[in-house]
N, CA, C and O atoms as CSV, one atom per row, in Angstrom:
chain,resi,resn,atom,element,x,y,z
A,1,UNK,N,N,124.137,110.163,119.654
A,1,UNK,CA,C,124.223,110.807,120.961
A,1,UNK,C,C,123.366,112.064,120.958
A,1,UNK,O,O,123.489,112.904,120.067
A,2,UNK,N,N,122.507,112.189,121.945
A,2,UNK,CA,C,121.700,113.401,122.085
A,2,UNK,C,C,122.368,114.327,123.085
A,2,UNK,O,O,123.149,113.898,123.935
A,3,UNK,N,N,122.046,115.600,122.965
A,3,UNK,CA,C,122.534,116.582,123.927
A,3,UNK,C,C,121.666,116.449,125.176
A,3,UNK,O,O,120.450,116.284,125.081
A,4,UNK,N,N,122.289,116.522,126.329
A,4,UNK,CA,C,121.593,116.369,127.598
A,4,UNK,C,C,120.423,117.353,127.707
A,4,UNK,O,O,120.566,118.532,127.386
A,5,UNK,N,N,119.267,116.863,128.161
A,5,UNK,CA,C,118.131,117.770,128.375
A,5,UNK,C,C,118.473,118.920,129.326
A,5,UNK,O,O,117.911,120.008,129.203
A,6,UNK,N,N,119.388,118.691,130.271
A,6,UNK,CA,C,119.794,119.761,131.184
A,6,UNK,C,C,120.470,120.909,130.434
A,6,UNK,O,O,120.314,122.074,130.801
A,7,UNK,N,N,121.212,120.579,129.396
A,7,UNK,CA,C,121.887,121.608,128.599
A,7,UNK,C,C,120.867,122.363,127.753
A,7,UNK,O,O,120.961,123.582,127.608
A,8,UNK,N,N,119.911,121.657,127.205
A,8,UNK,CA,C,118.908,122.245,126.314
A,8,UNK,C,C,117.873,123.070,127.075
A,8,UNK,O,O,117.373,124.068,126.555
A,9,UNK,N,N,117.552,122.666,128.284
A,9,UNK,CA,C,116.438,123.245,129.043
A,9,UNK,C,C,116.443,124.774,129.043
A,9,UNK,O,O,115.388,125.382,128.858
A,10,UNK,N,N,117.560,125.392,129.239
A,10,UNK,CA,C,117.616,126.850,129.286
A,10,UNK,C,C,117.529,127.522,127.931
A,10,UNK,O,O,117.486,128.750,127.849
A,11,UNK,N,N,117.502,126.734,126.867
A,11,UNK,CA,C,117.500,127.292,125.514
A,11,UNK,C,C,116.274,126.908,124.710
A,11,UNK,O,O,116.203,127.201,123.517
A,12,UNK,N,N,115.313,126.260,125.337
A,12,UNK,CA,C,114.134,125.778,124.617
A,12,UNK,C,C,113.404,126.914,123.908
A,12,UNK,O,O,113.069,126.794,122.729
A,13,UNK,N,N,113.154,128.013,124.613
A,13,UNK,CA,C,112.424,129.121,123.998
A,13,UNK,C,C,113.179,129.686,122.800
A,13,UNK,O,O,112.585,129.926,121.749
A,14,UNK,N,N,114.476,129.898,122.952
A,14,UNK,CA,C,115.242,130.471,121.843
A,14,UNK,C,C,115.295,129.502,120.659
A,14,UNK,O,O,115.282,129.937,119.508
A,15,UNK,N,N,115.354,128.205,120.928
A,15,UNK,CA,C,115.352,127.211,119.851
A,15,UNK,C,C,114.024,127.267,119.095
A,15,UNK,O,O,114.010,127.266,117.864
A,16,UNK,N,N,112.924,127.314,119.819
A,16,UNK,CA,C,111.607,127.387,119.173
A,16,UNK,C,C,111.455,128.691,118.398
A,16,UNK,O,O,110.993,128.686,117.256
A,17,UNK,N,N,111.840,129.799,119.010
A,17,UNK,CA,C,111.730,131.084,118.319
A,17,UNK,C,C,112.578,131.115,117.054
A,17,UNK,O,O,112.217,131.766,116.074
A,18,UNK,N,N,113.709,130.406,117.077
A,18,UNK,CA,C,114.569,130.370,115.884
A,18,UNK,C,C,113.848,129.720,114.713
A,18,UNK,O,O,114.121,130.053,113.560
A,19,UNK,N,N,112.940,128.806,114.988
A,19,UNK,CA,C,112.174,128.161,113.920
A,19,UNK,C,C,111.031,129.053,113.448
A,19,UNK,O,O,110.649,129.010,112.278
A,20,UNK,N,N,110.485,129.864,114.359
A,20,UNK,CA,C,109.356,130.723,114.008
A,20,UNK,C,C,109.786,132.051,113.396
A,20,UNK,O,O,108.970,132.738,112.781
A,21,UNK,N,N,111.039,132.418,113.552
A,21,UNK,CA,C,111.518,133.698,113.022
A,21,UNK,C,C,111.396,133.725,111.495
A,21,UNK,O,O,111.286,134.795,110.896
A,22,UNK,N,N,111.417,132.541,110.869
A,22,UNK,CA,C,111.346,132.470,109.411
A,22,UNK,C,C,109.917,132.274,108.908
A,22,UNK,O,O,109.676,132.346,107.703
A,23,UNK,N,N,108.976,132.032,109.801
A,23,UNK,CA,C,107.583,131.872,109.382
A,23,UNK,C,C,106.786,131.027,110.344
A,23,UNK,O,O,107.344,130.320,111.183
A,24,UNK,N,N,105.481,131.105,110.217
A,24,UNK,CA,C,104.568,130.349,111.079
A,24,UNK,C,C,104.752,128.855,110.841
A,24,UNK,O,O,105.115,128.420,109.748
A,25,UNK,N,N,104.494,128.087,111.883
A,25,UNK,CA,C,104.599,126.642,111.766
A,25,UNK,C,C,103.770,125.990,112.860
A,25,UNK,O,O,103.252,126.670,113.746
A,26,UNK,N,N,103.649,124.679,112.796
A,26,UNK,CA,C,102.898,123.928,113.789
A,26,UNK,C,C,103.858,123.035,114.566
A,26,UNK,O,O,104.983,122.786,114.134
A,27,UNK,N,N,103.400,122.562,115.713
A,27,UNK,CA,C,104.253,121.862,116.669
A,27,UNK,C,C,105.071,120.720,116.110
A,27,UNK,O,O,106.284,120.662,116.310
A,28,UNK,N,N,104.412,119.808,115.407
A,28,UNK,CA,C,105.134,118.643,114.894
A,28,UNK,C,C,106.242,119.076,113.933
A,28,UNK,O,O,107.353,118.549,113.983
A,29,UNK,N,N,105.940,120.032,113.063
A,29,UNK,CA,C,106.923,120.491,112.080
A,29,UNK,C,C,108.094,121.211,112.757
A,29,UNK,O,O,109.241,121.078,112.330
A,30,UNK,N,N,107.801,121.964,113.798
A,30,UNK,CA,C,108.868,122.643,114.547
A,30,UNK,C,C,109.805,121.615,115.159
A,30,UNK,O,O,111.024,121.729,115.032
A,31,UNK,N,N,109.244,120.615,115.820
A,31,UNK,CA,C,110.061,119.559,116.421
A,31,UNK,C,C,110.891,118.817,115.388
A,31,UNK,O,O,112.069,118.537,115.608
A,32,UNK,N,N,110.266,118.501,114.256
A,32,UNK,CA,C,110.954,117.781,113.185
A,32,UNK,C,C,112.105,118.620,112.612
A,32,UNK,O,O,113.182,118.088,112.342
A,33,UNK,N,N,111.883,119.919,112.428
A,33,UNK,CA,C,112.953,120.756,111.862
A,33,UNK,C,C,114.118,120.906,112.849
A,33,UNK,O,O,115.274,120.980,112.432
A,34,UNK,N,N,113.826,120.950,114.131
A,34,UNK,CA,C,114.886,121.030,115.144
A,34,UNK,C,C,115.734,119.755,115.116
A,34,UNK,O,O,116.963,119.818,115.150
A,35,UNK,N,N,115.065,118.598,115.053
A,35,UNK,CA,C,115.804,117.330,114.953
A,35,UNK,C,C,116.665,117.298,113.690
A,35,UNK,O,O,117.831,116.906,113.734
A,36,UNK,N,N,116.083,117.710,112.570
A,36,UNK,CA,C,116.810,117.678,111.292
A,36,UNK,C,C,118.011,118.629,111.311
A,36,UNK,O,O,119.117,118.243,110.932
A,37,UNK,N,N,117.795,119.855,111.746
A,37,UNK,CA,C,118.875,120.847,111.738
A,37,UNK,C,C,119.989,120.519,112.726
A,37,UNK,O,O,121.136,120.921,112.533
A,38,UNK,N,N,119.645,119.784,113.788
A,38,UNK,CA,C,120.649,119.405,114.788
A,38,UNK,C,C,121.217,118.012,114.519
A,38,UNK,O,O,121.921,117.453,115.360
A,39,UNK,N,N,120.914,117.459,113.361
A,39,UNK,CA,C,121.333,116.089,113.022
A,39,UNK,C,C,120.912,115.088,114.090
A,39,UNK,O,O,121.614,114.112,114.354
A,40,UNK,N,N,119.760,115.341,114.697
A,40,UNK,CA,C,119.214,114.425,115.690
A,40,UNK,C,C,119.747,114.610,117.102
A,40,UNK,O,O,119.331,113.898,118.016
A,41,UNK,N,N,120.655,115.551,117.294
A,41,UNK,CA,C,121.219,115.765,118.629
A,41,UNK,C,C,120.232,116.425,119.585
A,41,UNK,O,O,120.310,116.230,120.798
A,42,UNK,N,N,119.309,117.202,119.040
A,42,UNK,CA,C,118.294,117.843,119.877
A,42,UNK,C,C,116.946,117.287,119.466
A,42,UNK,O,O,116.514,117.438,118.323
A,43,UNK,N,N,116.287,116.640,120.420
A,43,UNK,CA,C,114.973,116.061,120.177
A,43,UNK,C,C,114.052,116.527,121.292
A,43,UNK,O,O,113.982,115.909,122.355
A,44,UNK,N,N,113.339,117.631,121.036
A,44,UNK,CA,C,112.416,118.147,122.039
A,44,UNK,C,C,111.150,117.300,122.010
A,44,UNK,O,O,110.467,117.220,120.989
A,45,UNK,N,N,110.853,116.685,123.112
A,45,UNK,CA,C,109.676,115.821,123.207
A,45,UNK,C,C,108.410,116.662,123.076
A,45,UNK,O,O,108.409,117.865,123.341
A,46,UNK,N,N,107.337,116.000,122.663
A,46,UNK,CA,C,106.065,116.689,122.448
A,46,UNK,C,C,105.624,117.451,123.699
A,46,UNK,O,O,105.196,118.601,123.605
A,47,UNK,N,N,105.724,116.826,124.851
A,47,UNK,CA,C,105.304,117.481,126.097
A,47,UNK,C,C,106.133,118.735,126.355
A,47,UNK,O,O,105.597,119.748,126.805
A,48,UNK,N,N,107.422,118.679,126.078
A,48,UNK,CA,C,108.299,119.840,126.263
A,48,UNK,C,C,107.902,120.957,125.318
A,48,UNK,O,O,107.811,122.116,125.725
A,49,UNK,N,N,107.666,120.614,124.055
A,49,UNK,CA,C,107.274,121.621,123.064
A,49,UNK,C,C,105.978,122.314,123.465
A,49,UNK,O,O,105.909,123.543,123.487
A,50,UNK,N,N,104.956,121.534,123.778
A,50,UNK,CA,C,103.653,122.133,124.033
A,50,UNK,C,C,103.609,122.880,125.364
A,50,UNK,O,O,102.860,123.847,125.500
A,51,UNK,N,N,104.383,122.455,126.327
A,51,UNK,CA,C,104.513,123.231,127.564
A,51,UNK,C,C,105.173,124.567,127.256
A,51,UNK,O,O,104.741,125.607,127.752
A,52,UNK,N,N,106.216,124.538,126.440
A,52,UNK,CA,C,106.905,125.776,126.052
A,52,UNK,C,C,105.976,126.674,125.248
A,52,UNK,O,O,105.962,127.886,125.462
A,53,UNK,N,N,105.192,126.105,124.319
A,53,UNK,CA,C,104.261,126.916,123.536
A,53,UNK,C,C,103.276,127.645,124.446
A,53,UNK,O,O,103.026,128.836,124.261
A,54,UNK,N,N,102.717,126.942,125.424
A,54,UNK,CA,C,101.749,127.570,126.343
A,54,UNK,C,C,102.410,128.695,127.137
A,54,UNK,O,O,101.843,129.778,127.273
A,55,UNK,N,N,103.603,128.438,127.657
A,55,UNK,CA,C,104.313,129.443,128.442
A,55,UNK,C,C,104.665,130.659,127.580
A,55,UNK,O,O,104.477,131.802,127.996
A,56,UNK,N,N,105.177,130.397,126.376
A,56,UNK,CA,C,105.587,131.483,125.494
A,56,UNK,C,C,104.385,132.305,125.019
A,56,UNK,O,O,104.486,133.517,124.834
A,57,UNK,N,N,103.257,131.635,124.824
A,57,UNK,CA,C,102.050,132.369,124.434
A,57,UNK,C,C,101.569,133.235,125.598
A,57,UNK,O,O,101.177,134.383,125.392
A,58,UNK,N,N,101.594,132.701,126.810
A,58,UNK,CA,C,101.206,133.475,127.989
A,58,UNK,C,C,102.129,134.674,128.194
A,58,UNK,O,O,101.699,135.712,128.696
A,59,UNK,N,N,103.398,134.530,127.805
A,59,UNK,CA,C,104.370,135.618,127.935
A,59,UNK,C,C,104.319,136.607,126.772
A,59,UNK,O,O,105.023,137.617,126.780
A,60,UNK,N,N,103.486,136.316,125.773
A,60,UNK,CA,C,103.341,137.225,124.638
A,60,UNK,C,C,104.432,137.103,123.589
A,60,UNK,O,O,104.577,137.984,122.742
A,61,UNK,N,N,105.215,136.005,123.634
A,61,UNK,CA,C,106.289,135.817,122.656
A,61,UNK,C,C,105.778,135.218,121.350
A,61,UNK,O,O,106.354,135.441,120.286
A,62,UNK,N,N,104.691,134.455,121.443
A,62,UNK,CA,C,104.084,133.837,120.266
A,62,UNK,C,C,102.565,133.944,120.389
A,62,UNK,O,O,102.027,134.181,121.471
A,63,UNK,N,N,101.894,133.766,119.265
A,63,UNK,CA,C,100.443,133.608,119.268
A,63,UNK,C,C,100.137,132.328,118.509
A,63,UNK,O,O,100.943,131.871,117.699
A,64,UNK,N,N,98.974,131.752,118.771
A,64,UNK,CA,C,98.583,130.535,118.061
A,64,UNK,C,C,97.251,130.759,117.373
A,64,UNK,O,O,96.459,131.613,117.772
A,65,UNK,N,N,97.022,129.979,116.338
A,65,UNK,CA,C,95.756,130.023,115.612
A,65,UNK,C,C,95.546,128.667,114.934
A,65,UNK,O,O,96.493,127.917,114.699
A,66,UNK,N,N,94.306,128.381,114.634
A,66,UNK,CA,C,93.975,127.128,113.958
A,66,UNK,C,C,94.057,127.338,112.458
A,66,UNK,O,O,93.537,128.317,111.922
A,67,UNK,N,N,94.720,126.403,111.789
A,67,UNK,CA,C,94.836,126.446,110.339
A,67,UNK,C,C,94.302,125.167,109.739
A,67,UNK,O,O,94.380,124.100,110.348
A,68,UNK,N,N,93.765,125.277,108.553
A,68,UNK,CA,C,93.233,124.109,107.828
A,68,UNK,C,C,94.317,123.521,106.937
A,68,UNK,O,O,95.111,124.250,106.342
A,69,UNK,N,N,94.338,122.235,106.854
A,69,UNK,CA,C,95.264,121.519,105.977
A,69,UNK,C,C,94.467,120.798,104.912
A,69,UNK,O,O,93.251,120.644,105.028
A,70,UNK,N,N,95.155,120.358,103.875
A,70,UNK,CA,C,94.505,119.538,102.855
A,70,UNK,C,C,93.901,118.314,103.529
A,70,UNK,O,O,94.498,117.730,104.434
A,71,UNK,N,N,92.731,117.942,103.087
A,71,UNK,CA,C,92.065,116.795,103.683
A,71,UNK,C,C,91.239,117.172,104.899
A,71,UNK,O,O,90.652,116.303,105.543
A,72,UNK,N,N,91.187,118.467,105.223
A,72,UNK,CA,C,90.333,118.933,106.304
A,72,UNK,C,C,90.926,118.856,107.701
A,72,UNK,O,O,90.261,119.233,108.666
A,73,UNK,N,N,92.162,118.376,107.839
A,73,UNK,CA,C,92.783,118.297,109.166
A,73,UNK,C,C,93.065,119.707,109.683
A,73,UNK,O,O,93.458,120.590,108.921
A,74,UNK,N,N,92.862,119.905,110.968
A,74,UNK,CA,C,93.161,121.206,111.586
A,74,UNK,C,C,94.432,121.085,112.402
A,74,UNK,O,O,94.652,120.096,113.101
A,75,UNK,N,N,95.265,122.109,112.299
A,75,UNK,CA,C,96.493,122.162,113.091
A,75,UNK,C,C,96.580,123.511,113.766
A,75,UNK,O,O,96.122,124.527,113.244
A,76,UNK,N,N,97.189,123.492,114.958
A,76,UNK,CA,C,97.432,124.747,115.656
A,76,UNK,C,C,98.785,125.265,115.190
A,76,UNK,O,O,99.816,124.613,115.355
A,77,UNK,N,N,98.751,126.441,114.611
A,77,UNK,CA,C,99.967,127.090,114.136
A,77,UNK,C,C,100.421,128.129,115.146
A,77,UNK,O,O,99.632,128.654,115.930
A,78,UNK,N,N,101.712,128.407,115.102
A,78,UNK,CA,C,102.312,129.387,116.001
A,78,UNK,C,C,103.004,130.456,115.175
A,78,UNK,O,O,103.613,130.177,114.142
A,79,UNK,N,N,102.896,131.691,115.656
A,79,UNK,CA,C,103.512,132.844,115.002
A,79,UNK,C,C,104.266,133.651,116.057
A,79,UNK,O,O,103.763,133.880,117.157
A,80,UNK,N,N,105.462,134.071,115.709
A,80,UNK,CA,C,106.247,134.896,116.614
A,80,UNK,C,C,105.670,136.314,116.622
A,80,UNK,O,O,105.260,136.823,115.578
A,81,UNK,N,N,105.638,136.941,117.776
A,81,UNK,CA,C,105.165,138.320,117.906
A,81,UNK,C,C,106.361,139.266,117.863
A,81,UNK,O,O,107.511,138.828,117.842
A,82,UNK,N,N,106.081,140.548,117.850
A,82,UNK,CA,C,107.172,141.532,117.889
A,82,UNK,C,C,107.962,141.381,119.199
A,82,UNK,O,O,109.189,141.479,119.203
A,83,UNK,N,N,107.255,141.145,120.294
A,83,UNK,CA,C,107.927,140.902,121.577
A,83,UNK,C,C,108.805,139.656,121.481
A,83,UNK,O,O,109.907,139.629,122.029
A,84,UNK,N,N,108.323,138.630,120.790
A,84,UNK,CA,C,109.098,137.409,120.592
A,84,UNK,C,C,110.342,137.656,119.752
A,84,UNK,O,O,111.398,137.085,120.023
A,85,UNK,N,N,110.223,138.511,118.726
A,85,UNK,CA,C,111.387,138.850,117.894
A,85,UNK,C,C,112.460,139.566,118.729
A,85,UNK,O,O,113.653,139.291,118.595
A,86,UNK,N,N,112.018,140.474,119.577
A,86,UNK,CA,C,112.963,141.188,120.446
A,86,UNK,C,C,113.610,140.225,121.435
A,86,UNK,O,O,114.812,140.305,121.689
A,87,UNK,N,N,112.817,139.319,121.991
A,87,UNK,CA,C,113.354,138.327,122.928
A,87,UNK,C,C,114.355,137.425,122.221
A,87,UNK,O,O,115.402,137.099,122.781
A,88,UNK,N,N,114.037,137.018,120.988
A,88,UNK,CA,C,114.948,136.167,120.220
A,88,UNK,C,C,116.291,136.867,120.009
A,88,UNK,O,O,117.343,136.256,120.193
A,89,UNK,N,N,116.260,138.133,119.627
A,89,UNK,CA,C,117.504,138.887,119.435
A,89,UNK,C,C,118.290,138.969,120.736
A,89,UNK,O,O,119.515,138.848,120.733
A,90,UNK,N,N,117.588,139.175,121.850
A,90,UNK,CA,C,118.260,139.226,123.155
A,90,UNK,C,C,118.855,137.861,123.500
A,90,UNK,O,O,119.964,137.791,124.030
A,91,UNK,N,N,118.131,136.771,123.205
A,91,UNK,CA,C,118.653,135.424,123.457
A,91,UNK,C,C,119.927,135.179,122.655
A,91,UNK,O,O,120.881,134.592,123.164
A,92,UNK,N,N,119.941,135.628,121.408
A,92,UNK,CA,C,121.115,135.423,120.553
A,92,UNK,C,C,122.319,136.175,121.121
A,92,UNK,O,O,123.421,135.630,121.181
A,93,UNK,N,N,122.114,137.405,121.530
A,93,UNK,CA,C,123.221,138.181,122.123
A,93,UNK,C,C,123.711,137.533,123.417
A,93,UNK,O,O,124.914,137.461,123.666
A,94,UNK,N,N,122.771,137.062,124.235
A,94,UNK,CA,C,123.141,136.382,125.479
A,94,UNK,C,C,123.943,135.113,125.165
A,94,UNK,O,O,124.933,134.821,125.836
A,95,UNK,N,N,123.513,134.360,124.142
A,95,UNK,CA,C,124.212,133.134,123.754
A,95,UNK,C,C,125.633,133.449,123.290
A,95,UNK,O,O,126.577,132.757,123.673
A,96,UNK,N,N,125.791,134.477,122.476
A,96,UNK,CA,C,127.121,134.839,121.987
A,96,UNK,C,C,128.058,135.176,123.146
A,96,UNK,O,O,129.208,134.739,123.175
A,97,UNK,N,N,127.554,135.954,124.095
A,97,UNK,CA,C,128.372,136.307,125.257
A,97,UNK,C,C,128.709,135.071,126.087
A,97,UNK,O,O,129.852,134.889,126.507
A,98,UNK,N,N,127.720,134.235,126.315
A,98,UNK,CA,C,127.934,133.013,127.093
A,98,UNK,C,C,128.945,132.109,126.411
A,98,UNK,O,O,129.845,131.576,127.061
A,99,UNK,N,N,128.803,131.933,125.108
A,99,UNK,CA,C,129.722,131.080,124.355
A,99,UNK,C,C,131.150,131.620,124.430
A,99,UNK,O,O,132.093,130.850,124.608
A,100,UNK,N,N,131.313,132.927,124.296
A,100,UNK,CA,C,132.647,133.531,124.386
A,100,UNK,C,C,133.283,133.243,125.742
A,100,UNK,O,O,134.452,132.868,125.824
A,101,UNK,N,N,132.505,133.420,126.795
A,101,UNK,CA,C,133.025,133.192,128.147
A,101,UNK,C,C,133.358,131.713,128.360
A,101,UNK,O,O,134.419,131.387,128.891
A,102,UNK,N,N,132.454,130.818,127.945
A,102,UNK,CA,C,132.709,129.385,128.120
A,102,UNK,C,C,133.878,128.912,127.273
A,102,UNK,O,O,134.659,128.070,127.718
A,103,UNK,N,N,134.016,129.442,126.045
A,103,UNK,CA,C,135.175,129.096,125.222
A,103,UNK,C,C,136.464,129.467,125.943
A,103,UNK,O,O,137.441,128.719,125.912
A,104,UNK,N,N,136.458,130.622,126.589
A,104,UNK,CA,C,137.643,131.062,127.325
A,104,UNK,C,C,137.909,130.145,128.521
A,104,UNK,O,O,139.050,129.759,128.778
A,105,UNK,N,N,136.849,129.803,129.243
A,105,UNK,CA,C,137.017,128.927,130.406
A,105,UNK,C,C,137.477,127.537,129.973
A,105,UNK,O,O,138.346,126.936,130.605
A,106,UNK,N,N,136.883,127.033,128.884
A,106,UNK,CA,C,137.244,125.702,128.393
A,106,UNK,C,C,138.515,125.715,127.571
A,106,UNK,O,O,138.964,124.676,127.087
A,107,UNK,N,N,139.100,126.906,127.414
A,107,UNK,CA,C,140.357,127.087,126.656
A,107,UNK,C,C,140.202,126.635,125.210
A,107,UNK,O,O,141.053,125.922,124.678
A,108,UNK,N,N,139.115,127.054,124.583
A,108,UNK,CA,C,138.890,126.739,123.171
A,108,UNK,C,C,139.205,127.983,122.364
A,108,UNK,O,O,138.488,128.980,122.448
A,109,UNK,N,N,140.248,127.932,121.604
A,109,UNK,CA,C,140.605,129.039,120.738
A,109,UNK,C,C,141.117,130.267,121.468
A,109,UNK,O,O,141.236,131.335,120.868
A,110,UNK,N,N,141.414,130.139,122.721
A,110,UNK,CA,C,141.904,131.277,123.487
A,110,UNK,C,C,143.302,131.038,123.995
A,110,UNK,O,O,143.981,130.104,123.568
A,111,UNK,N,N,143.729,131.884,124.905
A,111,UNK,CA,C,145.059,131.760,125.494
A,111,UNK,C,C,145.026,130.603,126.491
A,111,UNK,O,O,144.435,130.717,127.564
A,112,UNK,N,N,145.651,129.513,126.137
A,112,UNK,CA,C,145.611,128.318,126.969
A,112,UNK,C,C,146.618,128.356,128.106
A,112,UNK,O,O,146.682,127.431,128.917
A,113,UNK,N,N,147.397,129.413,128.166
A,113,UNK,CA,C,148.379,129.556,129.250
A,113,UNK,C,C,147.848,130.438,130.361
A,113,UNK,O,O,148.535,130.661,131.358
A,114,UNK,N,N,146.628,130.945,130.204
A,114,UNK,CA,C,146.096,131.896,131.179
A,114,UNK,C,C,145.793,131.254,132.506
A,114,UNK,O,O,145.339,131.929,133.429
């Protein structure tokens, strides 16, 4: 079972930034690590990833550069910027607040008699 794209849509940037916070990477590897870490529940399609990369680069959250691989293949790598790091921290705080509120509304771990 995959998570609905509607649920993921508002978190695409924060998901991508979470992969770049630990180091530079390229599109295919970012997508693969997201699938692996989510046990396959989140599968960002190539078009979604590259649209997000373009938007995030235009917003100054990431930068891209061409890197050489063994065998001469070139890949476009992405690096998080300082602005991207600040945005990521803000996304995490927003997520924590949202999760707390939704847990309360869904009566998960809270006062179920409220």
